[in-house]
N, CA, C and O of each residue as an XYZ file, in Angstrom:
776
protein
N       0.870     -1.121      0.178
C      -0.034      0.159      0.079
C       1.297      1.461     -0.205
O       1.339      2.330     -1.076
N       2.237      1.162      0.865
C       2.962      2.103      0.752
C       3.573      2.531     -0.877
O       4.021      3.652     -1.116
N       3.523      1.816     -1.543
C       3.776      1.750     -2.998
C       3.223      2.653     -3.350
O       3.694      3.750     -3.649
N       1.891      2.226     -3.362
C       1.295      3.134     -4.320
C       0.744      4.725     -3.422
O       0.193      5.620     -4.063
N       0.933      4.817     -2.324
C       0.938      6.252     -2.120
C       2.390      6.897     -2.265
O       2.484      8.098     -2.517
N       3.196      6.326     -2.150
C       4.608      7.101     -2.218
C       5.064      7.478     -3.934
O       6.228      7.768     -4.209
N       4.064      7.425     -4.898
C       4.204      7.714     -6.190
C       3.567      9.133     -5.834
O       3.367      9.597     -6.957
N       3.374      9.558     -5.425
C       3.071     11.056     -5.521
C       3.925     11.879     -4.915
O       3.746     13.096     -4.975
N       4.765     11.446     -4.379
C       6.012     12.091     -3.728
C       7.462     12.126     -4.353
O       8.453     12.673     -3.869
N       7.367     11.429     -5.521
C       8.480     10.864     -6.372
C       8.149     11.568     -7.684
O       6.992     11.844     -8.000
N       9.290     11.867     -8.487
C       9.246     12.769     -9.184
C       9.226     11.521    -10.115
O       8.172     11.653    -10.737
N       9.681     10.666    -10.434
C       9.981      9.846    -11.559
C       8.522      8.979    -11.536
O       7.886      8.818    -12.577
N       8.053      8.427    -10.204
C       6.364      8.223    -10.001
C       5.498      9.318    -11.111
O       4.947      8.903    -12.131
N       5.509     10.719    -10.702
C       5.072     11.221    -11.295
C       4.963     11.749    -12.330
O       4.245     12.711    -12.601
N       5.970     10.920    -13.303
C       5.968     11.171    -14.959
C       5.367     10.274    -15.272
O       4.532     10.365    -16.173
N       5.548      9.415    -14.784
C       5.162      7.964    -15.571
C       3.578      7.947    -15.233
O       2.847      7.684    -16.189
N       2.976      8.195    -14.005
C       1.514      9.085    -14.068
C       1.053      9.669    -14.846
O       0.046      9.180    -15.358
N       1.343     10.468    -15.141
C       1.132     11.880    -15.777
C       1.165     11.448    -17.705
O       0.431     11.848    -18.609
N       2.757     10.164    -17.734
C       2.623      9.598    -19.297
C       1.699      8.431    -19.219
O       1.647      7.925    -20.340
N       1.101      7.920    -18.541
C       0.125      6.713    -18.546
C      -1.594      7.318    -18.649
O      -2.566      6.611    -18.915
N      -1.617      8.839    -18.351
C      -3.094      9.413    -17.671
C      -3.123      9.613    -19.127
O      -3.954      9.086    -19.866
N      -2.070     10.489    -19.550
C      -2.259     10.895    -20.891
C      -2.271      9.800    -22.010
O      -2.910     10.036    -23.035
N      -1.699      8.788    -21.891
C      -1.640      8.056    -23.015
C      -2.996      7.572    -23.478
O      -3.606      7.776    -24.527
N      -3.344      6.751    -22.204
C      -5.007      6.985    -21.586
C      -6.053      7.262    -22.230
O      -6.984      6.614    -22.708
N      -5.695      8.558    -22.155
C      -7.076      9.568    -22.627
C      -7.566      9.552    -23.809
O      -8.696      9.313    -24.235
N      -6.086      9.976    -24.548
C      -6.053      9.866    -25.759
C      -6.740      8.728    -26.590
O      -7.499      8.828    -27.553
N      -6.267      7.634    -25.956
C      -6.757      6.525    -26.878
C      -8.118      6.429    -26.684
O      -8.874      5.755    -27.384
N      -8.455      7.154    -25.661
C      -9.766      6.739    -24.837
C     -11.483      7.843    -25.535
O     -12.658      7.636    -25.835
N     -10.534      8.925    -25.463
C     -11.614      9.925    -25.946
C     -12.320      9.483    -27.750
O     -13.497      9.319    -28.071
N     -11.538      9.431    -28.288
C     -11.726      9.231    -29.923
C     -13.146      8.110    -29.721
O     -14.047      8.238    -30.551
N     -13.261      7.351    -28.943
C     -13.977      5.936    -28.803
C     -14.876      6.261    -28.029
O     -15.949      5.760    -28.364
N     -14.927      6.903    -27.100
C     -16.118      7.370    -26.340
C     -17.023      8.351    -26.901
O     -18.180      8.405    -26.484
N     -16.550      9.240    -27.932
C     -17.116     10.111    -28.382
C     -17.734      9.169    -30.160
O     -18.534      9.853    -30.798
N     -17.454      8.125    -30.643
C     -18.479      7.482    -31.248
C     -18.194      5.904    -30.737
O     -17.221      5.150    -30.754
N     -19.295      5.844    -30.371
C     -19.111      4.284    -29.900
C     -19.186      3.304    -30.787
O     -20.349      2.937    -30.953
N     -18.422      2.751    -31.407
C     -18.322      1.482    -32.356
C     -18.221     -0.305    -31.701
O     -17.263     -0.671    -31.021
N     -19.220     -1.098    -32.019
C     -19.216     -2.420    -31.806
C     -19.068     -2.918    -32.902
O     -19.338     -2.441    -34.004
N     -18.535     -4.116    -32.573
C     -18.328     -5.541    -33.420
C     -19.374     -6.800    -32.304
O     -19.235     -7.088    -31.116
N     -20.257     -7.230    -33.215
C     -20.519     -8.491    -32.481
C     -21.153     -7.832    -31.077
O     -20.779     -8.517    -30.125
N     -21.755     -7.036    -30.778
C     -22.078     -6.814    -29.174
C     -20.963     -6.160    -28.439
O     -21.222     -5.439    -27.475
N     -19.365     -6.424    -28.949
C     -18.573     -5.743    -28.408
C     -17.989     -4.181    -28.630
O     -17.725     -3.702    -29.732
N     -17.869     -3.612    -27.558
C     -17.163     -2.481    -27.719
C     -16.257     -2.363    -28.211
O     -15.483     -3.058    -27.554
N     -15.352     -1.620    -29.549
C     -14.540     -1.221    -29.014
C     -13.612     -0.239    -28.782
O     -13.734      0.896    -29.243
N     -12.483     -0.675    -27.944
C     -12.030      0.292    -27.075
C     -10.075     -0.382    -26.991
O      -9.404     -1.129    -26.279
N      -9.892      0.496    -28.228
C      -8.840     -0.046    -28.067
C      -7.580      0.730    -27.395
O      -6.456      0.804    -27.893
N      -7.974      1.259    -26.236
C      -7.281      2.132    -24.870
C      -6.711      0.803    -24.171
O      -5.709      1.004    -23.484
N      -7.259     -0.754    -24.238
C      -7.627     -1.962    -23.767
C      -5.960     -2.884    -24.038
O      -5.681     -4.042    -23.727
N      -5.005     -1.715    -24.796
C      -4.345     -2.199    -24.983
C      -3.305     -1.499    -23.684
O      -2.129     -1.817    -23.505
N      -3.738     -0.936    -23.230
C      -2.558     -0.068    -22.341
C      -2.323     -1.353    -20.665
O      -1.310     -1.940    -20.284
N      -3.160     -1.344    -20.322
C      -3.725     -1.331    -18.564
C      -2.487     -2.590    -18.131
O      -1.762     -2.301    -17.179
N      -2.282     -3.826    -18.759
C      -1.304     -4.763    -18.629
C       0.298     -4.407    -19.156
O       1.222     -4.813    -18.450
N       0.611     -3.613    -20.458
C       1.691     -2.928    -20.512
C       2.386     -2.209    -19.722
O       3.521     -2.328    -19.259
N       1.401     -1.283    -19.597
C       1.964      0.086    -18.670
C       2.011     -0.554    -16.838
O       2.963     -0.348    -16.086
N       1.191     -1.056    -16.590
C       0.616     -2.120    -15.602
C       2.114     -2.737    -14.924
O       2.692     -2.506    -13.862
N       2.364     -3.464    -15.875
C       4.136     -3.960    -15.884
C       5.434     -3.224    -16.033
O       6.542     -3.673    -15.740
N       5.148     -1.964    -16.556
C       6.286     -1.227    -16.448
C       6.247     -0.109    -15.536
O       7.327      0.243    -15.062
N       5.410      0.390    -15.269
C       5.091      1.420    -14.424
C       4.357      1.445    -13.285
O       4.112      2.457    -12.628
N       3.821     -0.240    -12.924
C       3.878     -0.540    -11.715
C       2.447      0.132    -10.720
O       1.375     -0.118    -11.271
N       2.323      0.864     -9.475
C       2.024      1.628     -9.153
C       1.688      3.471     -9.857
O       0.820      4.280     -9.530
N       2.412      3.533    -10.532
C       2.690      5.004    -11.041
C       1.372      4.734    -12.568
O       0.868      5.632    -13.242
N       1.132      3.160    -12.712
C       0.218      3.355    -14.155
C      -1.154      3.028    -13.873
O      -2.054      2.992    -14.712
N      -1.274      2.767    -12.510
C      -2.457      2.503    -11.880
C      -3.135      3.536    -11.576
O      -4.364      3.560    -11.641
N      -2.384      4.558    -11.191
C      -3.379      6.111    -10.983
C      -3.122      6.648    -12.012
O      -3.577      7.791    -11.968
N      -2.541      6.415    -13.106
C      -2.143      7.103    -14.258
C      -3.706      6.648    -15.057
O      -4.500      7.523    -15.403
N      -3.979      5.164    -15.273
C      -5.329      4.625    -16.038
C      -6.370      5.273    -15.249
O      -7.191      6.056    -15.727
N      -6.294      4.817    -13.664
C      -7.652      5.521    -13.287
C      -7.626      6.746    -13.938
O      -8.496      6.927    -14.790
N      -6.860      7.582    -13.735
C      -7.358      9.301    -14.395
C      -7.485      9.413    -15.291
O      -8.165     10.372    -15.657
N      -6.882      8.452    -16.322
C      -6.949      8.363    -17.856
C      -8.483      8.119    -17.660
O      -9.094      9.179    -17.801
N      -9.099      7.316    -17.448
C      -9.849      6.816    -17.571
C     -11.535      7.854    -16.715
O     -12.720      7.737    -17.028
N     -11.199      8.329    -16.149
C     -12.261      9.472    -15.679
C     -12.225     10.444    -16.739
O     -13.357     10.791    -17.077
N     -11.080     11.117    -17.514
C     -10.744     11.658    -18.093
C     -11.683     11.581    -20.021
O     -12.282     12.297    -20.823
N     -11.210     10.224    -19.827
C     -11.662      9.503    -21.046
C     -13.220      9.691    -20.919
O     -13.718     10.425    -21.773
N     -14.141      9.091    -19.902
C     -15.293      9.438    -19.242
C     -16.138     10.721    -19.887
O     -17.262     10.732    -20.388
N     -15.202     11.773    -19.693
C     -15.776     13.164    -19.407
C     -15.949     13.111    -20.859
O     -16.791     13.906    -21.275
N     -15.355     12.360    -21.768
C     -15.488     12.562    -23.154
C     -16.844     12.035    -24.035
O     -16.753     11.941    -25.259
N     -18.354     11.632    -23.188
C     -18.995     10.678    -23.758
C     -19.542      9.917    -22.684
O     -20.718     10.050    -22.348
N     -18.763      9.134    -22.131
C     -19.415      8.413    -21.543
C     -19.409      8.329    -20.002
O     -19.210      7.266    -19.413
N     -19.586      9.236    -19.522
C     -19.587     10.079    -17.752
C     -21.173      9.193    -17.380
O     -22.175      8.970    -18.059
N     -20.874      8.943    -16.313
C     -21.944      8.817    -15.501
C     -21.467      7.707    -13.974
O     -20.335      7.239    -14.090
N     -22.079      7.379    -12.908
C     -22.073      7.303    -11.678
C     -21.308      5.696    -11.676
O     -20.877      5.088    -10.697
N     -21.314      5.247    -13.192
C     -20.436      3.704    -13.390
C     -18.729      4.622    -13.524
O     -17.798      3.892    -13.183
N     -18.465      5.530    -13.802
C     -17.247      6.043    -13.724
C     -16.384      5.744    -12.735
O     -15.250      5.302    -12.921
N     -16.928      5.991    -11.584
C     -16.415      5.778    -10.280
C     -15.757      4.695    -10.017
O     -14.640      4.614     -9.507
N     -16.686      3.564    -10.486
C     -16.189      2.443    -10.781
C     -14.902      1.705    -11.552
O     -14.025      0.925    -11.181
N     -15.250      2.364    -12.836
C     -14.644      2.995    -13.355
C     -12.899      2.602    -13.575
O     -12.130      1.847    -14.170
N     -13.001      4.291    -12.132
C     -12.061      4.612    -11.785
C     -11.330      3.551    -11.034
O     -10.101      3.504    -11.087
N     -12.031      2.693    -10.332
C     -11.107      1.788     -9.335
C     -10.704      0.356    -10.074
O      -9.811     -0.426     -9.749
N     -11.724      0.257    -11.258
C     -11.006     -1.406    -11.672
C      -9.851     -0.752    -12.464
O      -8.963     -1.535    -12.802
N      -9.699      0.591    -12.833
C      -8.574      0.900    -14.531
C      -7.438      1.048    -12.963
O      -6.216      0.912    -13.024
N      -7.956      1.247    -12.102
C      -6.721      1.607    -10.951
C      -5.998      0.351    -10.947
O      -4.861      0.162    -11.380
N      -7.088     -0.809    -10.203
C      -6.670     -1.954     -9.685
C      -5.981     -2.921    -11.301
O      -4.811     -3.302    -11.257
N      -6.634     -3.142    -12.284
C      -6.102     -3.570    -13.333
C      -4.661     -3.477    -13.759
O      -4.081     -4.529    -14.030
N      -3.911     -2.129    -13.863
C      -2.577     -2.294    -14.290
C      -1.575     -2.713    -13.160
O      -0.747     -3.600    -13.362
N      -1.654     -2.170    -12.181
C      -1.322     -2.793    -10.423
C      -1.359     -4.165    -10.235
O      -0.528     -4.766     -9.555
N      -2.103     -4.580    -10.696
C      -2.452     -6.678    -10.616
C      -1.519     -6.836    -11.285
O      -0.528     -7.235    -10.673
N      -1.374     -6.635    -12.686
C      -0.896     -6.558    -13.561
C       0.456     -7.056    -12.968
O       0.897     -8.183    -12.741
N       0.819     -6.131    -12.846
C       2.450     -5.653    -12.341
C       2.798     -6.520    -11.343
O       3.952     -6.948    -11.367
N       1.995     -6.908    -10.392
C       2.386     -7.550     -8.932
C       2.487     -9.130     -9.904
O       3.519     -9.663    -10.311
N       1.255     -9.544    -10.060
C       1.658    -10.988    -10.660
C       2.395    -11.260    -11.969
O       2.786    -12.426    -12.037
N       2.737    -10.384    -13.191
C       3.835    -10.532    -14.245
C       5.437    -11.028    -12.899
O       6.029    -12.066    -12.605
N       5.510     -9.645    -12.504
C       6.834    -10.040    -11.535
C       6.894    -11.746    -10.354
O       7.852    -12.498    -10.174
N       5.917    -11.803     -9.958
C       5.948    -12.847     -8.995
C       6.348    -14.483    -10.304
O       7.074    -15.470    -10.186
N       5.287    -13.917    -11.575
C       5.889    -15.123    -12.047
C       7.007    -14.575    -13.267
O       6.705    -15.030    -14.371
N       7.797    -14.004    -13.271
C       8.714    -13.249    -13.525
C       9.844    -13.841    -12.467
O      10.955    -13.552    -12.910
N       9.955    -14.687    -11.018
C      10.991    -14.693    -10.499
C      11.832    -15.795    -10.507
O      11.481    -16.958    -10.309
N      13.187    -15.316    -10.791
C      13.851    -16.585    -10.867
C      14.515    -16.601    -12.086
O      15.497    -17.302    -12.330
N      13.687    -15.412    -13.263
C      13.945    -15.666    -15.272
C      14.641    -14.013    -15.067
O      14.586    -13.136    -14.204
N      15.138    -14.152    -16.071
C      15.747    -12.781    -16.360
C      14.895    -11.912    -17.217
O      14.566    -12.399    -18.299
N      14.646    -11.196    -17.045
C      14.100    -10.034    -17.632
C      14.654     -9.626    -18.800
O      15.617     -8.861    -18.857
N      13.825    -10.324    -20.190
C      14.230     -9.845    -21.355
C      13.170    -10.111    -21.759
O      12.217    -10.565    -21.126
N      13.276     -9.731    -23.350
C      12.314    -10.063    -24.670
C      12.322    -11.367    -24.976
O      12.835    -11.848    -25.987
N      11.746    -11.973    -24.094
C      12.137    -13.229    -24.801
C      10.390    -14.226    -24.568
O       9.498    -13.857    -23.803
N      10.345    -15.297    -25.333
C       9.712    -16.054    -25.507
C       8.971    -16.602    -23.626
O       7.741    -16.656    -23.616
N       9.383    -16.808    -22.815
C       8.818    -17.456    -21.563
C       8.392    -15.359    -21.013
O       7.353    -15.378    -20.352
N       8.631    -14.708    -21.079
C       8.475    -13.162    -20.399
C       7.227    -13.137    -20.937
O       6.236    -13.073    -20.209
N       7.135    -13.190    -22.413
C       5.644    -13.178    -23.533
C       4.827    -14.360    -23.122
O       4.037    -14.472    -24.059
N       4.640    -15.024    -22.519
C       3.988    -16.421    -21.823
C       3.736    -16.176    -20.987
O       2.577    -16.466    -20.691
N       4.573    -15.464    -19.944
C       4.191    -14.921    -18.295
C       3.319    -13.196    -19.069
O       2.535    -12.718    -18.250
N       3.391    -12.556    -20.107
C       2.546    -11.262    -20.165
C       1.524    -12.178    -21.034
O       1.168    -11.480    -21.984
N       1.114    -13.025    -21.076
C      -0.100    -13.313    -21.881
C      -1.181    -13.801    -20.377
O      -2.285    -13.356    -20.066
N      -0.459    -14.699    -19.790
C      -1.206    -15.514    -18.492
C      -1.393    -14.299    -17.572
O      -2.605    -14.127    -17.445
N      -0.872    -13.613    -17.050
C      -1.057    -11.842    -16.273
C      -2.016    -11.510    -16.890
O      -2.978    -11.396    -16.129
N      -2.285    -11.262    -18.040
C      -3.396    -10.446    -18.883
C      -4.819    -11.189    -19.331
O      -5.851    -10.521    -19.403
N      -4.805    -12.752    -19.656
C      -5.988    -13.233    -18.835
C      -6.502    -13.412    -17.644
O      -7.694    -13.569    -17.377
N      -5.325    -13.380    -16.697
C      -6.138    -13.417    -15.295
C      -6.278    -11.947    -14.755
O      -7.257    -11.611    -14.089
N      -5.310    -11.131    -15.056
C      -6.359     -9.681    -14.765
C      -7.547     -9.728    -15.146
O      -8.586     -9.900    -14.509
N      -7.314     -9.530    -16.453
C      -8.557     -9.048    -17.235
C      -9.454     -9.698    -16.974
O     -10.440     -8.982    -16.802
N      -9.680    -10.834    -16.830
C     -10.818    -11.869    -16.164
C     -11.088    -11.385    -14.863
O     -12.294    -11.295    -14.634
N     -10.303    -11.030    -13.897
C     -10.567    -10.306    -12.627
C     -11.341     -9.360    -12.308
O     -12.303     -9.292    -11.543
N     -10.702     -8.457    -13.133
C     -11.157     -7.319    -13.553
C     -12.535     -6.868    -14.262
O     -13.369     -6.153    -13.705
N     -12.614     -7.197    -15.096
C     -13.824     -7.105    -15.862
C     -15.282     -7.732    -15.337
O     -16.428     -7.386    -15.623
N     -14.821     -8.728    -14.508
C     -15.726     -9.307    -13.670
C     -16.397     -8.383    -12.723
O     -17.466     -7.776    -12.658
N     -15.235     -8.545    -11.959
C     -15.679     -7.206    -11.317
C     -16.070     -5.663    -11.697
O     -16.546     -4.846    -10.910
N     -15.853     -5.507    -12.676
C     -16.481     -4.349    -13.270
C     -18.381     -4.212    -13.844
O     -19.207     -3.299    -13.830
N     -18.389     -5.525    -14.251
C     -19.839     -5.967    -14.661
C     -20.431     -6.237    -13.461
O     -21.633     -5.975    -13.425
N     -19.868     -6.754    -12.311
C     -20.768     -6.754    -11.379
C     -20.914     -6.038    -10.553
O     -21.672     -6.170     -9.591
N     -20.041     -4.949    -10.854
C     -20.657     -3.325    -10.067
C     -21.480     -2.450    -10.744
O     -22.025     -1.453    -10.270
N     -21.579     -3.064    -12.416
C     -22.559     -2.467    -12.853
C     -23.903     -3.250    -12.776
O     -24.853     -3.004    -13.519
N     -23.905     -4.208    -11.820
C     -25.323     -5.531    -11.843
C     -25.987     -4.374    -10.464
O     -26.993     -3.722    -10.185
N     -24.615     -4.703     -9.928
C     -25.348     -4.424     -8.599
C     -25.807     -3.206     -7.765
O     -26.533     -3.127     -6.774
N     -25.183     -2.336     -8.452
C     -25.570     -1.271     -8.066
C     -26.338     -0.138     -9.381
O     -26.859      0.973     -9.286
N     -26.117     -0.959    -10.431
C     -27.250     -0.515    -11.522
C     -27.971     -0.880    -12.211
O     -28.580     -0.203    -13.039
N     -28.099     -2.490    -11.948
C     -28.987     -3.119    -12.430
C     -28.788     -3.471    -14.415
O     -29.685     -3.876    -15.155
N     -27.541     -3.190    -14.754
C     -26.944     -3.370    -15.759
C     -27.002     -5.039    -16.170
O     -26.659     -5.705    -15.193
N     -27.377     -5.960    -17.463
C     -27.205     -7.329    -17.442
C     -26.129     -7.627    -17.501
O     -25.466     -7.440    -18.521
N     -25.602     -8.235    -16.305
C     -23.858     -8.791    -15.943
C     -23.250     -9.418    -17.301
O     -22.212     -8.993    -17.809
N     -24.344    -10.934    -18.058
C     -23.583    -11.279    -18.857
C     -22.914    -10.783    -20.069
O     -21.904    -11.154    -20.667
N     -23.918     -9.670    -20.296
C     -23.917     -9.159    -21.694
C     -22.706     -8.133    -21.280
O     -21.817     -7.886    -22.095
N     -22.717     -7.600    -20.088
C     -21.473     -6.060    -20.167
C     -20.215     -7.317    -19.881
O     -19.136     -7.145    -20.449
N     -20.341     -8.171    -19.271
C     -18.573     -9.244    -18.697
C     -18.544     -9.594    -20.156
O     -17.486     -9.076    -20.510
N     -19.052    -10.143    -21.180
C     -18.799    -10.885    -22.249
C     -18.506     -9.164    -23.071
O     -17.796     -9.216    -24.075
N     -18.967     -7.917    -22.706
C     -18.691     -6.868    -24.014
C     -16.809     -6.577    -23.396
O     -15.725     -6.746    -23.954
N     -17.180     -6.118    -22.119
C     -15.700     -5.713    -20.968
C     -14.475     -6.762    -21.516
O     -13.412     -6.492    -22.076
N     -14.966     -7.849    -21.188
C     -13.914     -8.821    -21.247
C     -13.009     -9.618    -22.649
O     -11.874    -10.078    -22.774
N     -14.503     -9.440    -23.776
C     -14.301     -9.802    -24.675
C     -12.992     -8.379    -25.445
O     -11.882     -8.657    -25.898
N     -13.617     -6.913    -25.368
C     -13.046     -6.195    -25.679
C     -11.620     -6.329    -25.146
O     -10.759     -6.583    -25.989
N     -11.116     -6.151    -23.442
C      -9.904     -6.276    -22.970
C      -8.824     -7.539    -24.112
O      -7.761     -7.304    -24.687
N      -9.765     -9.030    -24.079
C      -8.852     -9.794    -23.713
C      -7.824    -10.039    -25.329
O      -6.773    -10.593    -25.650
N      -9.414     -8.874    -26.286
C      -8.376     -9.608    -27.444
C      -7.448     -8.096    -27.603
O      -6.376     -8.237    -28.192
N      -7.810     -6.579    -27.087
C      -6.694     -5.795    -27.841
C      -5.529     -6.124    -26.788
O      -4.334     -6.067    -27.080
N      -6.061     -6.499    -25.445
C      -4.815     -6.725    -24.602
C      -3.864     -7.703    -24.739
O      -2.677     -7.464    -24.517
N      -4.366     -9.065    -25.174
C      -3.618    -10.337    -25.794
C      -2.926     -9.698    -27.519
O      -1.728     -9.417    -27.554
N      -3.547     -9.574    -28.461
C      -2.697     -9.372    -29.510
C      -2.259     -8.165    -30.343
O      -1.668     -8.220    -31.422
N      -2.684     -6.934    -29.603
C      -1.928     -5.576    -29.708
C      -1.145     -5.408    -28.745
O      -0.014     -4.974    -28.963
N      -1.688     -5.798    -27.095
C      -0.541     -5.788    -26.156
C       0.499     -6.886    -25.604
O       1.180     -6.936    -24.580
N       0.346     -7.716    -26.668
C       1.667     -8.486    -26.923
C       2.895     -8.088    -27.767
O       4.084     -8.094    -27.451
N       2.348     -7.771    -28.822
C       3.028     -6.915    -29.821
C       3.673     -5.793    -28.848
O       4.848     -5.774    -28.482
N       2.857     -5.038    -28.569
C       3.405     -3.439    -27.794
C       4.869     -3.797    -26.427
O       5.894     -3.171    -26.156
N       4.118     -5.393    -25.735
C       4.689     -5.329    -24.997
C       6.419     -6.194    -25.341
O       7.353     -6.237    -24.540
N       6.396     -6.705    -26.549
C       7.741     -7.147    -27.250
C       8.422     -6.595    -27.486
O       9.578     -6.920    -27.212
N       8.128     -5.357    -28.175
C       8.823     -3.920    -28.492
C       9.243     -2.955    -27.477
O      10.193     -2.249    -27.815
N       8.825     -2.786    -26.474
C       9.305     -2.032    -25.399
C       9.798     -2.600    -24.108
O       9.885     -1.842    -23.142
N      10.202     -4.138    -23.968
C      10.049     -4.251    -22.542
C      12.031     -3.790    -22.939
O      12.653     -2.963    -22.274
N      12.534     -4.451    -23.940
C      14.130     -4.163    -24.063
C      14.567     -3.118    -23.712
O      15.423     -3.015    -22.832
N      13.952     -1.952    -24.468
C      14.018     -0.421    -24.632
C      13.998     -0.028    -23.102
O      14.793      0.716    -22.527
N      12.713     -0.818    -22.477
C      12.348     -0.069    -21.150
C      12.657     -0.537    -20.493
O      11.923     -0.305    -19.533
N      13.769     -1.534    -20.095
C      14.531     -2.120    -19.202
C      16.218     -1.275    -19.250
O      16.827     -0.836    -18.275
N      16.625     -1.251    -20.599
C      17.730     -0.538    -20.651
C      17.788      1.119    -20.408
O      18.700      1.679    -19.798
N      16.855      1.663    -20.891
C      16.999      3.022    -20.464
C      15.953      3.099    -19.250
O      15.466      4.202    -19.000
N      15.518      1.786    -18.348
C      15.226      2.428    -17.087
C      14.399      3.568    -17.218
O      14.521      4.742    -16.869
N      13.114      2.619    -18.093
C      12.279      3.586    -17.792
C      10.658      2.287    -17.151
O       9.593      2.013    -17.705
N      11.226      1.861    -15.893
C       9.947      1.420    -15.523
C      10.425      2.092    -13.874
O      11.411      2.576    -13.318
N       8.960      1.728    -13.576
C       8.583      2.032    -12.339
C       8.079      0.840    -11.353
O       7.511     -0.187    -11.724
N       8.513      1.311     -9.593
C       7.998      0.346     -8.722
C       8.954     -0.127     -8.252
O      10.113      0.078     -8.613
N       8.443     -1.079     -7.060
C       9.629     -1.346     -6.279
C       9.994     -3.087     -6.866
O      11.089     -3.636     -6.743
N       9.223     -3.468     -7.261
C       9.589     -4.718     -8.593
C      10.672     -4.518     -9.247
O      11.474     -5.353     -9.665
N      10.684     -3.649     -9.311
C      11.789     -3.272    -10.518
C      13.335     -2.903     -9.478
O      14.558     -3.007     -9.573
N      12.639     -2.587     -8.825
C      14.058     -2.141     -8.029
C      14.909     -3.472     -7.354
O      16.070     -3.723     -7.029
N      13.638     -4.129     -7.354
C      14.279     -5.341     -6.412
C      14.937     -5.830     -7.761
O      16.103     -5.455     -7.646
N      14.853     -6.255     -8.573
C      15.172     -7.081    -10.114
C      16.189     -6.368    -10.255
O      17.267     -6.741     -9.792
N      16.036     -5.018    -11.023
C      17.341     -4.150    -11.297
C      18.019     -3.122    -10.475
O      17.611     -1.973    -10.302
N      19.136     -3.670     -9.966
C      19.853     -2.746     -8.641
C      19.682     -1.083     -9.371
O      19.369     -0.921    -10.551
N      19.870     -0.310     -8.709
C      20.559      1.086     -9.124
C      21.990      1.296    -10.029
O      22.508      0.264     -9.602
N      22.452      1.540    -10.441
C      24.239      1.451    -10.813
C      24.845      2.300    -10.288
O      26.064      2.374    -10.442
């Protein structure tokens, strides 16, 4: 819990929080203004970011994506459900960060097939948990149909997260680690300071 609070007093943490919030809002806003669906699944390409940003920036991405989601909702989909959207978008990257680093224990961090397989596992688990939670909140507090909302949320999250997310993760992991563009205690534990 301290790690989540420390972001607000750490310059690097604030930077990655801002970067993730801006990226997320920029990807959310156009698709909130114009609702596009395929087979009753909303198209939201921003779903490519939670697991990737979460793994790279941990607690900073949690705050950034939560705030980015609020900013995105202000352009077309704002409702009381946005409160739960903030909470889920806060949890989603942070859980991905914690899970991926646990799965990578004892393995070198580099862009290889093992790291990618653990990314995919983290994406499946965190998307399932967070989209279930989001759909359940909509059902409990707003009477929205659980099955259709869950299928829409999970379908969008898993398609974007696993396909485009895998490519993005593969491309950015090596340079991010090499250049120190990572953040969080898990990274400090794995990559000693120079």
